[in-house]
C-alpha positions in Angstrom: -32.4 1.4 34.6 -29.2 0.1 36.2 -27.5 -3.2 35.5 -25.3 -5.4 37.6 -22.4 -6.8 35.7 -23.1 -10.2 37.1 -26.7 -10.2 35.7 -25.7 -9.4 32.1 -26.2 -12.3 29.8 -24.8 -12.9 26.4 -28.0 -13.2 24.3 -31.5 -11.9 24.7 -34.7 -14.0 24.8 -36.1 -12.0 21.9 -38.1 -8.9 21.3 -41.4 -10.9 21.1 -40.8 -12.0 24.7 -40.6 -8.3 25.7 -36.8 -8.4 26.2 -34.7 -5.5 25.0 -31.8 -7.0 23.0 -29.6 -4.0 23.8 -29.6 -5.0 27.5 -27.5 -8.0 26.6 -23.8 -8.2 25.6 -23.8 -9.8 22.2 -26.6 -7.8 20.5 -25.2 -4.6 22.0 -21.7 -5.4 20.7 -23.1 -6.0 17.2 -24.9 -2.6 17.2 -21.8 -0.9 18.5 -19.6 -2.5 15.9 -21.9 -1.6 13.0 -22.2 2.0 14.2 -18.4 2.4 14.6 -17.6 0.8 11.2 -20.2 3.0 9.5 -19.0 6.2 11.0 -15.3 5.4 10.3 -15.9 4.4 6.7 -18.1 7.4 6.1 -15.4 9.7 7.4 -12.7 7.8 5.4 -14.7 8.4 2.2 -15.1 12.1 3.0 -11.4 12.6 3.8 -10.3 10.6 0.7 -9.9 13.7 -1.5 -7.5 15.1 1.1 -5.4 11.9 0.8 -5.6 11.3 4.5 -4.7 7.8 5.9 -7.6 5.8 7.3 -6.3 6.2 10.8 -7.2 9.9 10.8 -10.8 9.0 10.0 -10.9 6.3 12.7 -9.6 8.7 15.3 -12.1 11.4 14.4 -14.9 8.9 14.3 -14.0 7.7 17.8 -13.9 11.3 19.1 -17.3 12.1 17.5 -18.9 9.0 19.1 -17.5 10.0 22.5 -18.6 12.7 24.9 -17.0 15.4 22.7 -19.9 15.3 20.2 -22.7 12.7 19.8 -21.9 11.2 23.2 -23.0 14.4 24.9 -26.5 13.1 24.5 -26.9 11.1 27.7 -29.8 9.0 26.3 -27.7 7.9 23.3 -24.8 7.0 25.6 -27.1 5.1 28.0 -28.6 3.1 25.1 -25.6 2.4 22.8 -22.6 2.8 25.0 -23.8 2.1 28.6 -21.2 2.0 31.4 -21.5 -1.8 31.8 -20.4 -2.4 28.2 -17.1 -0.4 28.5 -15.1 -3.4 29.7 -16.6 -5.7 27.1 -15.9 -3.2 24.2 -12.3 -2.6 25.4 -11.7 -6.3 25.8 -12.9 -7.1 22.3 -10.9 -4.2 20.9 -7.8 -5.2 22.7 -8.1 -8.7 21.4 -8.2 -7.4 17.9 -5.3 -5.0 18.7 -3.3 -8.0 19.8 -3.5 -9.5 16.3 -3.0 -6.1 14.6 0.3 -5.6 16.5 1.2 -9.1 15.3 0.7 -7.8 11.7 2.8 -4.7 12.6 5.6 -7.1 13.6 5.2 -8.9 10.3 5.7 -5.6 8.5 8.8 -4.6 10.4 11.7 -6.0 8.4 15.1 -5.6 10.0 16.8 -6.1 6.7 15.4 -2.7 5.6 17.0 -1.2 8.7 20.4 -2.8 8.0 20.3 -1.8 4.4 19.7 1.9 5.2 22.6 1.9 7.6 24.0 4.6 9.8 22.2 7.5 8.1 18.7 6.3 9.0 19.9 5.4 12.5 21.3 8.9 13.2 18.0 10.5 11.9 16.0 8.2 14.1 18.1 9.0 17.2 17.8 12.7 16.6 14.0 12.4 16.1 13.7 10.7 19.4 16.3 12.6 21.5 15.2 16.2 20.8 11.4 15.7 21.6 12.5 13.8 24.8 14.6 16.8 25.8 11.7 19.1 25.1 9.4 16.9 27.2 11.4 17.8 30.3 9.9 21.3 30.4 6.5 20.4 29.0 6.0 17.7 31.7 6.8 20.3 34.4 4.3 22.8 33.0 1.6 20.1 32.6 2.0 18.9 36.2 1.7 22.5 37.4 -1.3 23.3 35.3 -3.2 20.0 35.5 -3.4 18.2 38.7 -3.2 14.4 38.5 -5.9 12.3 40.2 -3.2 9.8 41.3 -0.8 11.5 43.8 1.4 8.5 43.8 2.5 9.1 40.3 5.7 11.2 40.2 7.5 13.4 37.7 9.5 10.5 36.2 6.4 8.5 35.2 4.8 11.6 33.6 8.1 12.4 31.9 8.6 9.0 30.3 5.0 8.7 29.0 5.0 12.2 27.7 8.4 11.8 26.1 7.4 8.6 24.4 4.2 10.2 23.0 6.1 13.2 21.7 8.9 11.3 20.1 7.1 8.3 18.6 6.6 7.8 14.8 3.8 5.6 13.6 5.5 3.0 11.4 2.3 1.4 9.9 0.7 4.8 9.2 3.9 6.3 7.7 4.1 3.3 5.4 0.6 3.9 4.0 1.2 7.6 3.6 4.4 7.0 1.7 2.8 4.3 -0.5 -0.1 6.6 -1.4 2.2 9.5 -2.2 4.4 7.2 -4.2 7.4 8.0 -2.1 8.0 4.5 -0.6 10.6 3.5 -3.3 12.3 6.9 -3.4 15.4 7.8 -1.4 13.3 9.9 1.0 10.8 7.0 1.5 13.5 4.4 2.1 15.2 6.6 4.6 12.0 7.5 6.4 10.9 3.9 6.6 14.2 2.7 8.0 14.3 5.6 10.5 10.7 4.9 11.5 11.6 1.2 12.0 14.4 2.3 14.4 12.0 4.6 16.0 9.3 1.9 16.4 11.7 -0.5 18.1 12.9 2.3 20.4 9.3 3.3 21.2 8.4 -0.2 22.3 11.4 -0.4 24.5 10.6 3.0 26.0 6.9 2.0 26.4 7.9 -1.1 28.3 10.1 1.1 30.5 7.1 3.4 31.0 4.7 0.6 31.9 7.2 -0.9 34.3 7.8 2.5 36.1 4.1 3.2 36.2 3.6 0.3 38.4 5.5 2.0 41.2 2.4 3.9 42.1 0.5 0.8 43.0 1.8 -2.3 44.9 5.3 -2.4 43.5 8.6 -0.8 44.1 11.6 0.2 42.0 13.0 -3.4 42.4 9.7 -4.8 40.9 10.0 -2.5 37.9 13.5 -3.7 37.3 12.3 -7.3 37.5 9.5 -6.5 34.9 12.1 -5.0 32.6 14.5 -7.9 32.9 11.7 -10.4 32.4 10.6 -8.6 29.3 14.1 -8.7 27.9 14.3 -12.4 28.7 11.0 -13.0 26.9 12.3 -11.2 23.8 15.5 -13.2 23.9 13.6 -16.5 24.3 11.4 -15.7 21.4 14.3 -14.9 19.1 16.4 -17.9 20.2 13.8 -20.6 20.6 10.6 -19.6 18.7 12.1 -18.0 15.7 13.9 -21.1 14.4 10.6 -23.0 14.8 8.7 -20.4 12.7 11.5 -20.5 10.1 10.9 -24.2 9.7 7.2 -23.7 9.5 7.7 -21.0 6.8 9.9 -23.2 4.7 7.4 -26.0 4.7 4.6 -23.7 3.8 6.5 -22.3 0.9 6.3 -25.6 -0.9 2.5 -26.0 -0.4 0.3 -25.7 -3.5 -2.3 -23.1 -2.8 -3.8 -23.6 0.7 -2.0 -22.8 4.0 -2.3 -25.9 6.2 -4.7 -25.5 9.1 -2.3 -26.8 11.6 0.2 -24.0 10.9 -2.6 -21.4 11.1 -3.7 -22.7 14.5 -0.1 -22.8 15.7 0.6 -19.2 14.7 -2.7 -17.8 16.1 -2.1 -19.8 19.3 1.4 -18.5 19.5 0.2 -14.9 19.2 -2.3 -15.3 22.1 0.2 -17.2 24.3 2.8 -14.5 23.8 0.2 -11.9 24.8 -0.6 -13.9 27.9 3.0 -14.2 28.9 3.8 -10.5 28.5 0.6 -9.7 30.5 1.8 -12.0 33.3 5.2 -10.3 33.3 3.5 -6.9 33.9 3.8 -5.6 30.4 0.8 -5.1 28.1 -0.4 -8.2 26.2 0.2 -6.3 22.8 3.9 -6.6 23.4 3.6 -10.3 23.0 1.8 -10.1 19.7 4.3 -7.6 18.3 7.3 -9.7 19.3 5.8 -12.9 17.9 5.3 -11.1 14.6 9.0 -10.3 14.6 9.8 -14.0 14.8 8.0 -14.7 11.4 10.5 -14.7 8.5 9.9 -11.8 6.1 9.5 -12.0 2.4 8.2 -15.5 2.3 4.8 -16.9 1.2 3.9 -17.8 4.7 4.0 -14.2 6.0 1.9 -13.1 3.0 -0.7 -15.7 3.4 -1.0 -15.2 7.1 -1.4 -11.5 6.6 -4.1 -12.0 4.0 -5.9 -14.5 6.3 -6.4 -12.1 9.2 -5.8 -8.5 8.1 -9.2 -7.7 6.7 -11.1 -9.1 9.7 -8.8 -7.4 12.2 -8.4 -4.0 10.4 -12.1 -3.7 9.3 -13.9 -4.8 12.5 -11.6 -4.9 15.5 -9.3 -1.9 14.9 -12.2 0.7 14.6 -13.5 -0.6 17.9 -10.2 0.3 19.6 -10.4 3.9 18.2 -14.0 4.1 19.4 -13.0 3.0 22.9 -10.3 5.6 22.9 -12.8 8.2 21.6 -15.1 7.4 24.5 -12.4 8.5 26.9 -11.6 11.7 24.9 -13.7 14.7 26.1 -12.8 17.9 24.3 -15.3 19.8 26.4 -13.0 19.4 29.4 -10.6 21.9 27.8 -12.6 24.9 29.0 -10.0 27.5 29.9 -7.5 29.4 27.8 -4.8 27.7 29.8 -6.0 24.3 28.6 -6.0 25.3 24.9 -2.7 27.0 25.4 -1.3 23.7 26.7 -2.7 21.9 23.6 -0.9 24.5 21.4 2.3 24.1 23.4 2.3 20.3 23.3 1.5 20.2 19.6 4.2 22.8 18.6 6.8 21.1 20.9 6.2 17.7 19.4 6.2 19.1 15.8 9.2 21.4 16.2 11.3 19.0 18.1 10.7 16.1 15.7 11.0 18.2 12.5 14.0 20.2 13.7 15.9 17.3 15.1 15.4 15.2 11.9 16.1 18.1 9.6 19.4 19.1 11.4 20.8 15.5 11.3 19.7 14.9 7.7 21.5 18.1 6.6 24.6 16.9 8.4 24.3 13.6 6.5 24.5 15.7 3.2 20.8 15.2 2.4 19.4 18.1 0.3 17.4 20.7 2.1 14.0 19.9 0.5 14.4 16.2 1.3 15.6 16.9 4.8 12.6 19.0 5.5 10.3 16.3 4.0 12.0 13.7 6.3 11.2 15.8 9.3 7.6 16.2 8.4 7.2 12.5 7.7 8.8 11.5 10.9 6.3 13.6 12.8 3.5 11.1 11.8 1.5 9.7 14.8 -1.1 7.1 14.8 -2.2 3.9 16.5 0.9 3.3 18.5 0.5 6.8 19.9 -3.0 5.9 21.1 -1.8 2.7 22.6 0.8 4.6 24.7 -1.9 7.1 25.8 -4.4 4.4 26.6 -1.9 2.5 28.7 -0.9 5.7 30.5 -4.6 6.4 31.3 -5.1 2.8 32.5 -2.1 3.2 34.8 -3.6 6.6 35.9 -0.4 8.4 34.8 -2.5 10.6 32.5 -5.8 12.1 33.6 -8.7 13.1 31.3 -7.3 16.5 30.3 -3.8 15.2 29.6 -5.2 12.3 27.6 -7.4 14.6 25.5 -4.6 17.0 24.8 -2.3 14.3 23.6 -4.9 12.6 21.5 -5.7 15.9 19.7 -2.0 16.5 19.3 -1.6 13.1 17.6 -4.6 13.8 15.3 -3.3 17.2 14.2 0.3 16.1 13.5 -0.9 13.2 11.4 -3.5 15.3 9.5 -1.0 17.9 8.4 1.6 15.4 7.2 0.2 14.7 3.7 -0.6 18.3 2.7 2.8 19.6 3.9 4.7 16.8 2.1 2.8 17.5 -1.1 3.6 21.2 -0.8 7.3 21.0 -0.2 8.4 17.8 -2.0 7.4 16.7 -5.5 9.6 14.0 -6.9 8.0 14.3 -10.3 10.1 17.4 -10.9 13.3 15.5 -10.5 12.1 12.5 -12.6 10.8 14.5 -15.5 14.0 16.6 -15.8 16.2 13.7 -16.6 13.8 11.4 -18.4 14.7 9.9 -21.7 12.9 10.5 -25.0 11.0 7.6 -26.3 12.9 5.6 -28.9 11.6 4.8 -32.4 10.3 1.3 -32.9 12.8 0.8 -35.8 15.8 2.3 -34.1 18.6 -0.2 -34.8 21.2 1.5 -32.6 19.8 0.1 -29.4 17.3 -2.4 -28.1 13.6 -1.8 -28.7 12.1 -1.1 -25.3 8.4 -2.1 -24.6 6.5 -1.8 -21.4 3.8 -4.4 -21.1 1.3 -4.2 -18.3 -0.7 -7.2 -16.9 -3.4 -7.5 -14.3 -3.0 -11.2 -13.6 -2.0 -14.6 -15.0 -4.9 -14.4 -17.5 -3.1 -11.7 -19.5 0.1 -13.8 -19.9 -0.8 -16.1 -22.9 -1.9 -13.2 -25.2 1.1 -11.1 -24.2 3.5 -13.9 -24.9 2.0 -14.5 -28.3 2.1 -10.8 -29.2 5.7 -10.4 -28.0 6.7 -13.5 -30.0 5.1 -11.9 -33.1 7.2 -8.8 -32.9 10.4 -10.5 -31.8 12.2 -9.8 -35.1 15.2 -12.0 -35.9 17.2 -9.6 -38.1 16.4 -6.3 -36.4 17.2 -4.7 -33.1 16.9 -6.8 -30.0 13.7 -6.5 -27.8 13.8 -5.4 -24.2 10.6 -6.1 -22.5 9.5 -4.6 -19.1 6.6 -6.7 -17.7 4.7 -4.7 -15.1 2.1 -6.2 -12.9 -0.6 -3.7 -11.9 -1.9 -4.2 -8.3 -4.3 -1.9 -6.6 -3.1 -0.4 -3.3 -5.4 -0.9 -0.4 -5.2 -0.2 3.4 -4.3 -3.9 3.9 -0.9 -4.9 5.3 -0.3 -7.2 2.4 -0.2 -4.3 -0.1 2.3 -2.5 2.1 4.4 -5.6 2.5 4.6 -5.9 -1.3 5.6 -2.3 -1.7 8.2 -2.4 1.0 10.1 -5.3 -0.7 11.0 -3.0 -3.6 14.2 -2.7 -5.5 16.1 0.5 -5.9 14.9 0.9 -9.5 11.5 1.7 -8.1 9.6 -1.6 -8.2 10.0 -5.2 -6.9 10.3 -8.4 -8.9 7.1 -10.3 -9.3 8.7 -13.6 -8.3 9.9 -12.2 -5.1 6.4 -11.4 -4.0 4.5 -14.5 -5.1 5.2 -18.1 -5.6 3.3 -21.2 -6.5 2.7 -23.2 -9.7 1.0 -20.5 -11.7 3.5 -17.8 -10.9 6.5 -20.2 -11.4 5.0 -21.1 -14.8 4.8 -17.4 -15.7 8.4 -16.8 -14.6 9.6 -19.9 -16.5 7.9 -18.7 -19.7 9.6 -15.3 -19.6 12.9 -16.9 -18.6 12.6 -19.0 -21.8 12.3 -15.8 -23.8 15.5 -14.5 -22.2 17.3 -17.6 -23.2 16.3 -17.2 -26.8 18.6 -14.3 -27.0 16.4 -11.7 -28.7 14.3 -10.7 -25.7 15.5 -9.3 -22.4 12.8 -9.5 -19.8 12.5 -7.4 -16.6 9.8 -8.1 -14.1 8.3 -5.1 -12.4 5.1 -4.2 -10.4 3.1 -1.1 -9.7 1.2 -1.0 -6.4 -0.9 2.2 -6.2 -4.4 3.5 -6.1 -6.4 3.1 -9.3 -6.8 6.9 -9.5 -3.0 7.3 -9.7 -1.9 4.0 -11.3 -1.4 5.7 -14.7 1.3 7.9 -13.1 3.4 4.8 -12.3 3.0 3.5 -15.8 3.9 6.8 -17.5 6.8 7.3 -15.0 8.4 4.0 -15.8 7.8 4.5 -19.5 9.7 7.8 -19.3 12.4 6.5 -17.0 13.2 3.4 -19.1 12.8 5.3 -22.4 10.3 2.8 -23.9 8.9 3.2 -27.4 5.5 1.6 -26.6 3.2 0.8 -23.7 1.0 -2.3 -24.0 -2.1 -2.3 -21.8 -4.5 -5.2 -21.4 -8.1 -4.6 -22.2 -10.4 -4.5 -19.1 -12.4 -7.5 -20.5 -11.4 -11.0 -21.6 -13.4 -13.4 -23.8 -13.3 -17.1 -23.8 -15.2 -20.3 -24.3 -17.0 -21.7 -27.3 -19.4 -18.8 -27.6 -16.7 -16.2 -26.9 -18.5 -14.8 -23.9 -17.0 -12.3 -21.5 -15.2 -14.5 -18.9 -13.7 -11.6 -16.9 -14.6 -7.9 -16.5 -12.1 -6.0 -14.4 -14.4 -3.1 -14.0 -14.7 0.6 -14.8 -11.7 1.4 -12.6 -9.1 -0.3 -14.8 -10.8 0.9 -17.9 -10.3 4.5 -16.6 -6.6 3.6 -15.9 -6.2 2.7 -19.6 -7.9 5.9 -20.7 -5.6 8.1 -18.5 -2.5 6.3 -19.8 -3.7 7.0 -23.4 -4.1 10.7 -22.5 -0.9 11.2 -20.6 1.7 8.9 -22.0 4.6 10.5 -23.9 5.1 7.4 -26.1 2.8 5.2 -28.2 0.2 3.2 -26.4 -1.4 -0.1 -27.6 -4.4 -1.8 -25.9 -4.2 -5.6 -26.3 -7.6 -7.2 -26.6 -7.7 -10.9 -25.9 -10.6 -12.5 -27.8 -9.5 -16.0 -26.8 -7.1 -16.4 -29.8 -4.2 -17.2 -27.5 -6.1 -20.2 -26.0 -5.5 -22.2 -29.2 -1.8 -21.8 -28.8 -2.0 -22.7 -25.1 -3.6 -26.0 -26.0 -0.8 -26.9 -28.4 2.4 -25.4 -26.8 4.7 -27.5 -28.9 3.4 -26.0 -32.1 2.6 -22.5 -30.9 5.7 -20.9 -32.5 5.7 -23.0 -35.6 2.0 -22.5 -36.3 1.3 -20.1 -39.1 -0.3 -16.8 -38.0 -2.1 -14.3 -40.2 -1.9 -10.7 -39.3 -3.9 -7.9 -40.9 -2.9 -4.2 -40.6 -5.4 -1.6 -41.5 -3.7 1.6 -42.6 -5.4 4.9 -43.0 -2.5 7.3 -42.5 -0.9 9.5 -39.9 1.7 9.0 -37.1 -0.4 6.5 -35.2 -0.8 4.2 -38.2 2.9 4.6 -39.0 3.7 3.2 -35.5 1.5 0.2 -36.4 3.4 -0.2 -39.6 6.7 -0.2 -37.7 5.4 -3.0 -35.6 4.3 -4.8 -38.8 7.8 -4.4 -40.2 9.1 -6.4 -37.2 6.3 -9.0 -37.6 7.3 -9.4 -41.3 10.7 -10.7 -40.1 9.1 -13.6 -38.2 9.1 -16.8 -40.3 5.7 -18.0 -39.0 3.8 -14.8 -39.8 1.9 -14.0 -42.9 1.2 -10.2 -43.0 -1.6 -8.6 -44.9 -1.6 -4.8 -45.3 -4.9 -3.0 -46.2 -4.8 0.7 -47.1 -8.0 2.6 -46.9 -8.6 5.8 -49.0 -11.7 7.8 -49.4 -12.9 10.4 -51.9 -16.0 12.5 -52.3 -15.9 13.9 -55.9 -14.3 13.1 -59.2 -13.1 16.0 -61.4 -11.2 16.4 -64.6 -8.0 15.7 -62.7 -9.3 12.5 -61.2 -10.6 11.7 -57.7 -9.9 14.1 -54.8 -8.7 12.1 -51.9 -9.8 12.9 -48.3 -7.4 10.4 -46.9 -4.8 11.8 -44.5 -2.1 10.6 -46.9 -2.0 11.3 -50.6 -0.6 8.8 -53.1 2.7 10.5 -53.0 2.8 10.5 -49.2 1.9 6.8 -49.2 5.1 6.1 -51.1 6.9 8.0 -48.4 5.1 6.1 -45.7 6.3 2.8 -47.3 9.9 4.0 -47.5 9.7 5.3 -43.9 8.4 2.1 -42.3 8.5 -1.0 -44.4 11.6 -3.0 -44.1 10.7 -6.1 -46.2 8.3 -5.3 -48.9 8.1 -8.9 -50.1 6.5 -9.8 -46.8 3.5 -7.5 -47.4 0.4 -7.7 -49.5 -0.9 -4.3 -50.5 -4.6 -3.6 -51.2 -6.1 -0.2 -51.9 -9.8 0.2 -51.4 -11.4 3.4 -52.6 -14.6 4.0 -50.8 -15.9 6.4 -48.1 -14.3 5.7 -44.7 -15.2 7.3 -41.4 -11.8 7.6 -39.9 -13.1 8.5 -36.4 -14.8 5.2 -36.1 -11.9 3.1 -37.2 -9.8 2.7 -34.1 -9.0 -1.0 -34.1 -5.9 -1.0 -36.2 -4.5 -4.4 -35.2 -6.1 -7.8 -35.7 -4.4 -11.0 -34.7 -6.0 -13.8 -36.7 -5.6 -17.5 -35.9 
């Protein structure tokens, strides 16, 4: 059955009326979206063990749905992806792409570029120049081997599009690869991100040039192309001079709001994105240029950018973006590469792109005195392709600069170069070797020569009261000063907001919490810890770890080694509260496994802080929280772990508001002529040594010895904070 585009309606009359819903636009779009999302998510799950970015799964999913695999079934294509739906699918995908490029503009922070300086600029220029030079010969061979359908397209247009596709680096994809590999805050990661930002800006300029030149094959001339370029430059200048100050004022106003972003500002921003896309489309550039440039006008690092990103990123990246990859996959037909010449051209293009990018970056990095291993890693990272590559290729196909064979070859090249990035980087560069070689040994809890260092991890504001009460308990007045590292644990996702948080990192590896978030709750937290700093006995440093749950323990253990902490404090994955002490929050099995992996791998002592709602009483009476008497019970069986608890107890004994009770458990099985035979890990003589080793003020302790059978394996809760 054939359909006329003018007869297609939005909704069907219903299956009970004998009408097929798939013959109408909206039901068919829903089916296409569900199918595309299902395929891409399934592939992402299958590729997760290989640590591949989500874009690889989406590109492969689009190719599988196209004529290369499933789409070879004509009946399937006629039902699910009929010819009349192509324009509708591409329009919806391009609309989502407009907002995704707005998010890319939000991620691109020019302050990162300026901070990295000349080195990153030189690396970016080399990574662009050498592939462009290589494109001269590759373009000539492709033109000779594959005849273009549009004879009005000349060598220059082919050269510019091919040069851009070979030299481009996918900034958003690279950010996610670096974040997952925990390289984003290393020297290699910072240099790669800055160079990719330079590369990204240059790619958009070159793509604008390519789009303008591609118009010469239609109704325009060289003069028209020049007008398009100058109009685009004028548009960018107007956005930076006129629109950017307006958005700065909007961002400043939103930073003082309580919790909700005002609707008027959301409407203003979304309308600005669409209007910018319309203007660039009228100029003769693609509408996505407008969305990208408008994203650049939003001030970075503020709450407005974070909230706007969280508002739209999930809907755009989950639904719209896979549709764009599916639309690209429908145009990719691997079966058209039939001859040996075609596959030889694929090998030539892939090797040229990889060698040119890696070699150019490696050579300049070596000239900048970067070590060999890091220089090679930079070259491989800069060879990452992704969404921007597909945008270039799709525009080239729309302008009929690239035919089906060229388009397929370049799509497969982008897929291969991105796929090999992660395994090659893991093989040649392992920063853990460098970190572990110079790590400090954990200090003793009672070391008086330097500050006691403790790393306390939190999942959210709910962990703050119990942590403050615990730190206050061990803040000894006459012993060594306390240095507290407070690390917020945040799960890394594919969302742009996670990457924005990671990008604004300090050189010590992690960003400040109060640089990422604001608002009454977080200001209250910052004020509480700042008060501790003013007391004079506690020095507080705010950190954060943004990583996958499967590797979050590596961040915790890495910081513990790097900072030389004596103890790691982890929050329990459940919290209790209310009159009946019911579980009010369960963070799930994932964070429970994080705690277990830290217990297994940490080089220092680890404590799990269980909040049974005790801290709530002190929250209700903040003026008496310190002065209120607290009773602490320490259960001692023996061994190095219990001695660590006694060391903490010795600090608690220094606190004037704490009453400490020490209970020692011993067990015996038989009584002989010489008295009972103890099965306790510590004998009576050793117990005297334990006291001398750990207890600083004996008068602050009450000692009870209970002689009855004890199952030591079952006694794991050594610490009880009693109201």
